[in-house]
VEXDREN-2710 file (C-alpha; in Angstrom, 1 decimal):
% VEXDREN-2710
k/r/px/py/pz
1/UNK/6.7/-26.3/3.1
2/UNK/10.5/-27.1/3.1
3/UNK/12.8/-25.7/5.8
4/UNK/14.5/-23.5/3.1
5/UNK/11.2/-22.0/1.9
6/UNK/10.1/-21.5/5.5
7/UNK/13.3/-19.8/6.5
8/UNK/13.2/-17.6/3.4
9/UNK/9.6/-16.6/4.2
10/UNK/10.4/-15.9/7.8
11/UNK/13.4/-13.8/6.9
12/UNK/11.3/-11.7/4.4
13/UNK/8.6/-11.1/7.0
14/UNK/11.2/-10.1/9.6
15/UNK/12.8/-7.7/7.2
16/UNK/9.3/-6.3/6.3
17/UNK/8.5/-5.6/9.9
18/UNK/11.9/-4.1/10.7
19/UNK/11.6/-1.8/7.7
20/UNK/8.2/-0.4/8.7
21/UNK/9.0/-0.2/12.4
22/UNK/12.0/1.9/11.5
23/UNK/9.7/4.3/9.5
24/UNK/6.8/4.4/11.9
25/UNK/8.4/3.6/15.3
26/UNK/8.0/0.3/17.1
27/UNK/4.9/1.3/19.1
28/UNK/3.0/2.9/16.1
29/UNK/4.0/0.0/13.8
30/UNK/2.6/-2.5/16.3
31/UNK/-0.7/-0.7/16.3
32/UNK/-0.7/-0.1/12.5
33/UNK/0.2/-3.8/11.7
34/UNK/-2.7/-5.0/13.9
35/UNK/-5.1/-2.6/12.1
36/UNK/-3.8/-3.6/8.7
37/UNK/-4.3/-7.2/9.5
38/UNK/-8.0/-6.6/10.2
39/UNK/-10.5/-7.8/7.5
40/UNK/-10.8/-5.1/4.8
41/UNK/-13.7/-2.9/5.3
42/UNK/-15.8/-2.2/2.2
43/UNK/-18.2/0.6/1.2
44/UNK/-21.2/0.5/-1.2
45/UNK/-21.4/3.3/-3.7
46/UNK/-24.9/4.3/-4.6
47/UNK/-25.3/4.6/-8.4
48/UNK/-27.4/7.8/-8.6
49/UNK/-28.0/7.2/-12.3
50/UNK/-30.4/4.4/-11.4
51/UNK/-33.4/4.3/-9.1
52/UNK/-32.4/3.8/-5.4
53/UNK/-34.7/0.8/-5.1
54/UNK/-32.2/-1.3/-7.1
55/UNK/-29.4/-0.4/-4.7
56/UNK/-31.4/-1.6/-1.7
57/UNK/-32.7/-4.7/-3.4
58/UNK/-29.1/-5.7/-4.1
59/UNK/-28.3/-5.3/-0.3
60/UNK/-31.5/-6.8/1.0
61/UNK/-30.3/-10.4/0.6
62/UNK/-28.0/-10.1/3.6
63/UNK/-28.7/-6.9/5.4
64/UNK/-32.0/-7.5/7.2
65/UNK/-34.9/-5.1/7.8
66/UNK/-34.9/-1.4/6.8
67/UNK/-34.5/1.5/9.2
68/UNK/-33.9/5.2/9.2
69/UNK/-34.1/7.4/6.1
70/UNK/-31.0/7.8/3.8
71/UNK/-30.2/9.8/0.8
72/UNK/-33.1/11.5/-1.1
73/UNK/-35.6/9.7/1.1
74/UNK/-34.3/6.2/0.3
75/UNK/-34.2/3.8/3.2
76/UNK/-30.9/2.1/3.9
77/UNK/-31.0/-1.4/5.4
78/UNK/-30.5/-1.8/9.1
79/UNK/-26.8/-2.5/9.4
80/UNK/-25.8/0.4/7.1
81/UNK/-24.7/3.9/7.8
82/UNK/-24.1/6.7/5.3
83/UNK/-20.5/7.9/5.2
84/UNK/-20.0/11.6/5.9
85/UNK/-17.4/12.9/3.4
86/UNK/-15.6/16.2/3.8
87/UNK/-17.2/19.0/1.7
88/UNK/-15.2/21.8/0.0
89/UNK/-16.3/25.4/0.1
90/UNK/-19.1/26.1/-2.3
91/UNK/-19.8/22.3/-2.7
92/UNK/-23.3/21.1/-3.6
93/UNK/-24.3/18.6/-1.0
94/UNK/-27.1/17.3/-3.2
95/UNK/-24.6/16.4/-6.0
96/UNK/-21.8/13.9/-5.5
97/UNK/-21.0/10.5/-4.3
98/UNK/-23.1/8.7/-1.7
99/UNK/-21.6/5.7/0.1
100/UNK/-22.9/3.3/2.8
101/UNK/-20.9/1.0/5.0
102/UNK/-21.9/-1.6/7.6
103/UNK/-21.9/0.0/11.0
104/UNK/-20.4/-3.2/12.4
105/UNK/-17.7/-4.2/10.0
106/UNK/-17.7/-7.9/8.9
107/UNK/-15.3/-10.2/10.7
108/UNK/-14.7/-12.3/7.6
109/UNK/-12.2/-11.3/4.9
110/UNK/-13.8/-12.4/1.7
111/UNK/-12.0/-10.2/-0.8
112/UNK/-14.1/-9.3/-3.9
113/UNK/-12.3/-9.5/-7.2
114/UNK/-10.6/-6.3/-8.2
115/UNK/-12.9/-4.5/-10.6
116/UNK/-11.5/-1.4/-12.3
117/UNK/-13.7/1.6/-12.7
118/UNK/-14.9/2.3/-9.2
119/UNK/-13.1/5.6/-8.8
120/UNK/-14.1/6.7/-12.3
121/UNK/-17.8/5.9/-11.6
122/UNK/-17.5/7.9/-8.4
123/UNK/-16.0/10.9/-10.2
124/UNK/-18.8/10.7/-12.8
125/UNK/-21.3/11.2/-10.0
126/UNK/-20.0/14.7/-9.5
127/UNK/-19.8/15.6/-13.2
128/UNK/-23.3/15.0/-14.3
129/UNK/-25.8/15.4/-11.5
130/UNK/-28.5/16.4/-14.1
131/UNK/-28.6/12.7/-15.1
132/UNK/-29.5/11.4/-11.6
133/UNK/-32.5/9.2/-11.8
134/UNK/-34.4/11.2/-9.2
135/UNK/-34.0/14.6/-11.0
136/UNK/-37.4/15.8/-12.3
137/UNK/-36.0/17.8/-15.3
138/UNK/-34.7/16.4/-18.5
139/UNK/-30.8/16.3/-18.6
140/UNK/-29.1/18.8/-20.9
141/UNK/-26.3/17.9/-23.3
142/UNK/-23.2/17.0/-21.2
143/UNK/-20.4/19.6/-21.4
144/UNK/-17.9/17.7/-19.3
145/UNK/-15.6/14.9/-20.4
146/UNK/-14.2/12.0/-18.4
147/UNK/-11.1/10.3/-19.8
148/UNK/-10.2/7.0/-17.9
149/UNK/-6.9/5.5/-18.7
150/UNK/-5.6/2.0/-17.9
151/UNK/-2.3/0.6/-19.2
152/UNK/-3.1/-3.1/-18.8
153/UNK/-5.1/-4.5/-21.6
154/UNK/-7.3/-6.8/-19.7
155/UNK/-8.1/-4.3/-17.0
156/UNK/-8.7/-1.6/-19.6
157/UNK/-11.3/-3.9/-21.2
158/UNK/-13.0/-4.5/-17.8
159/UNK/-12.8/-0.8/-17.1
160/UNK/-14.7/0.1/-20.3
161/UNK/-17.3/-2.6/-19.6
162/UNK/-17.9/-1.4/-16.1
163/UNK/-18.3/2.2/-17.1
164/UNK/-20.9/1.2/-19.7
165/UNK/-22.7/-0.9/-17.1
166/UNK/-23.2/1.9/-14.6
167/UNK/-23.2/5.2/-16.5
168/UNK/-25.9/6.7/-18.7
169/UNK/-25.6/5.5/-22.3
170/UNK/-25.9/9.0/-23.7
171/UNK/-22.6/9.9/-22.1
172/UNK/-20.9/7.4/-24.4
173/UNK/-22.8/8.2/-27.6
174/UNK/-21.7/11.9/-27.1
175/UNK/-18.1/10.9/-26.4
176/UNK/-18.3/12.3/-22.8
177/UNK/-16.8/9.2/-21.3
178/UNK/-13.9/7.3/-22.9
179/UNK/-11.6/4.6/-21.7
180/UNK/-8.1/4.7/-23.1
181/UNK/-5.1/2.3/-23.0
182/UNK/-1.9/4.5/-22.9
183/UNK/1.3/4.0/-21.0
184/UNK/1.6/7.4/-19.4
185/UNK/5.3/6.8/-18.6
186/UNK/6.3/6.3/-22.3
187/UNK/6.6/9.2/-24.8
188/UNK/5.1/8.7/-28.2
189/UNK/2.1/9.4/-30.3
190/UNK/-0.3/7.6/-28.0
191/UNK/0.7/9.7/-25.0
192/UNK/0.7/12.8/-27.2
193/UNK/-2.9/12.1/-28.1
194/UNK/-3.9/11.7/-24.5
195/UNK/-2.2/15.0/-23.6
196/UNK/-3.3/16.9/-26.7
197/UNK/-4.1/20.5/-25.8
198/UNK/-3.0/20.1/-22.1
199/UNK/-6.5/21.3/-21.3
200/UNK/-7.7/19.0/-18.5
201/UNK/-9.3/20.7/-15.5
202/UNK/-8.5/17.9/-13.1
203/UNK/-6.4/14.7/-13.1
204/UNK/-6.4/11.9/-10.6
205/UNK/-3.2/9.9/-10.5
206/UNK/-4.2/6.5/-8.9
207/UNK/-0.6/5.3/-8.8
208/UNK/0.5/1.6/-8.7
209/UNK/2.0/1.1/-5.3
210/UNK/3.3/-1.5/-2.7
211/UNK/-0.1/-2.1/-1.1
212/UNK/1.3/-3.3/2.2
213/UNK/-2.2/-4.3/3.5
214/UNK/-2.6/-6.8/0.7
215/UNK/0.9/-8.2/1.4
216/UNK/0.0/-8.7/5.1
217/UNK/-3.4/-10.3/4.3
218/UNK/-1.8/-12.7/1.8
219/UNK/0.9/-13.6/4.3
220/UNK/-1.5/-14.3/7.1
221/UNK/-3.8/-16.3/4.9
222/UNK/-1.0/-18.4/3.6
223/UNK/0.3/-19.0/7.0
224/UNK/-3.0/-20.6/8.2
225/UNK/-2.6/-23.3/5.6
226/UNK/1.1/-23.9/6.2
227/UNK/2.2/-22.1/3.1
228/UNK/4.1/-18.9/2.3
229/UNK/2.7/-16.1/0.3
230/UNK/4.7/-15.0/-2.7
231/UNK/3.7/-11.4/-2.0
232/UNK/5.7/-11.5/1.3
233/UNK/8.5/-13.8/0.1
234/UNK/9.2/-11.5/-2.8
235/UNK/9.0/-8.3/-0.9
236/UNK/12.1/-6.2/-0.9
237/UNK/12.6/-2.7/0.6
238/UNK/14.2/-1.6/-2.6
239/UNK/11.0/-2.3/-4.6
240/UNK/9.6/1.1/-3.4
241/UNK/12.4/3.0/-5.1
242/UNK/11.5/1.3/-8.5
243/UNK/7.8/2.0/-8.0
244/UNK/8.5/5.6/-7.0
245/UNK/10.3/6.2/-10.3
246/UNK/7.2/5.2/-12.2
247/UNK/5.0/7.2/-9.8
248/UNK/7.0/10.4/-10.4
249/UNK/6.7/9.9/-14.2
250/UNK/3.0/9.5/-13.9
251/UNK/2.7/12.6/-11.7
252/UNK/4.7/14.7/-14.1
253/UNK/2.6/13.5/-17.0
254/UNK/-0.5/14.5/-15.1
255/UNK/0.9/18.0/-14.5
256/UNK/1.6/18.3/-18.2
257/UNK/-2.0/17.3/-18.9
258/UNK/-3.7/19.9/-16.8
259/UNK/-4.2/23.5/-17.9
260/UNK/-3.0/26.5/-15.9
261/UNK/-5.2/26.6/-12.8
262/UNK/-5.9/22.9/-13.2
263/UNK/-5.6/20.5/-10.2
264/UNK/-3.9/17.1/-9.8
265/UNK/-4.6/14.6/-7.0
266/UNK/-1.9/12.0/-6.4
267/UNK/-3.0/9.0/-4.5
268/UNK/-1.6/5.6/-3.4
269/UNK/-2.7/2.8/-1.0
270/UNK/0.8/2.6/0.5
271/UNK/2.3/3.4/3.9
272/UNK/5.7/3.8/2.4
273/UNK/7.0/7.5/2.4
274/UNK/9.2/6.7/-0.6
275/UNK/6.0/6.3/-2.6
276/UNK/4.1/9.2/-1.0
277/UNK/5.8/12.4/0.3
278/UNK/9.1/11.5/-1.4
279/UNK/7.3/11.3/-4.8
280/UNK/5.9/14.8/-4.1
281/UNK/9.4/16.1/-3.2
282/UNK/10.9/14.6/-6.4
283/UNK/8.1/16.2/-8.4
284/UNK/8.8/19.6/-6.8
285/UNK/12.5/19.2/-7.6
286/UNK/11.7/18.4/-11.3
287/UNK/9.3/21.4/-11.5
288/UNK/12.0/23.7/-10.1
289/UNK/14.5/22.3/-12.6
290/UNK/12.1/22.9/-15.4
291/UNK/11.6/26.5/-14.2
292/UNK/15.3/27.2/-14.4
293/UNK/15.2/25.9/-18.0
294/UNK/12.3/28.2/-18.9
295/UNK/9.1/26.4/-17.9
296/UNK/6.5/29.1/-17.2
297/UNK/4.5/27.2/-14.6
298/UNK/4.9/25.8/-11.1
299/UNK/2.7/24.0/-8.5
300/UNK/1.0/24.9/-5.3
301/UNK/0.4/22.1/-2.8
302/UNK/-2.5/21.6/-0.5
303/UNK/-6.2/22.5/-0.2
304/UNK/-5.7/26.2/0.3
305/UNK/-6.9/28.1/3.3
306/UNK/-10.1/26.1/3.8
307/UNK/-9.7/25.4/7.6
308/UNK/-13.2/23.9/7.8
309/UNK/-12.2/21.3/5.2
310/UNK/-9.0/20.5/6.9
311/UNK/-10.9/20.0/10.2
312/UNK/-13.2/17.5/8.4
313/UNK/-10.2/15.7/6.9
314/UNK/-8.7/15.3/10.4
315/UNK/-11.8/13.1/11.3
316/UNK/-10.5/10.6/8.8
317/UNK/-6.8/11.2/8.2
318/UNK/-3.6/12.6/9.5
319/UNK/-1.3/15.1/8.0
320/UNK/2.0/14.2/6.3
321/UNK/4.7/16.6/5.1
322/UNK/3.0/17.2/1.8
323/UNK/-0.4/15.6/2.0
324/UNK/-2.7/13.4/4.1
325/UNK/-2.9/9.7/4.9
326/UNK/-5.8/7.6/6.0
327/UNK/-4.8/4.7/8.2
328/UNK/-6.9/1.9/9.7
329/UNK/-5.6/2.6/13.3
330/UNK/-6.9/6.2/13.2
331/UNK/-8.6/7.3/16.5
332/UNK/-11.9/7.6/14.7
333/UNK/-12.2/3.8/14.6
334/UNK/-13.3/3.8/11.0
335/UNK/-10.6/1.3/10.0
336/UNK/-10.2/2.8/6.6
337/UNK/-7.1/2.9/4.5
338/UNK/-4.3/3.0/3.8
339/UNK/-4.8/5.9/1.5
340/UNK/-2.2/8.7/0.9
341/UNK/-3.3/11.7/-1.1
342/UNK/-1.8/15.0/-2.0
343/UNK/-3.4/17.8/-4.0
344/UNK/-1.6/20.3/-6.2
345/UNK/-2.5/23.1/-8.5
346/UNK/-0.7/24.2/-11.6
347/UNK/-0.1/27.9/-11.6
348/UNK/1.6/30.4/-13.8
349/UNK/5.0/31.9/-12.8
350/UNK/4.1/35.2/-14.5
END
């Protein structure tokens, strides 16, 4: 590494730390940085459309002997614990996603390749419980539809492949699961087709973001071999503003896509307020601007008056101005995140 490259990398990292210390405060940023530098903790999602034995066979190679009972009588391996997710009012605890994580997080940081489709497969678990492998009755014809969109061509191809690998084939033959390739920030026939009817019940906006944890891990890894990580060297505080512009466009497209009474969840893996609460504020300003021009709908933020649900969330996350954020230095010790999320509902003004 030349002195010029080393100095550039050092200056970028110093700027990075000053930026986030100014946002979070010196003491909190020190705690948060240490937690972000920890090896990433991973969870294993049980595919409930296959027999549980396959899940445990896949884990048996490195997890040791079996122990206490898990979901539906299945036995998780010794170093696994089932994650306890918050449940909404009226939720069916027997239907939904089931995840396990190691009770003692690994100390290594072997990052698996990014595989699109994980969130879509998790969502599918809640849509078609009648297709679970352990359900005794024959599944009825699916009435729900899951549309998964990815702009990047290679990732869209992998997304489609992964969905077909993990979900029941009947969902595809009936057109209940589709993977589209549409730039949701660009107007045109492709986007119009995606939005046709504006009748979606729910939309998840999994927005592209700064992903500071990835930047920190790349920087620390490169430093060990005497190199500089391009992720850190190329970091600029102003990048968040450019990303936020895209995030706002995606969020507004999602609001156009849902029907009245429909819900939108906006999420990032960033700790940058510009990409989180500030995006929500810009969205609210645009919705208000639209209302003055004659738009007949607005949005309501939050999860309503479900105090029990909020109390469950506090075991994982902390409140922000407009949403919640999961951070790896949370007092629970779970070491999850970062994950910012904000929920909104599209409602009529009349």
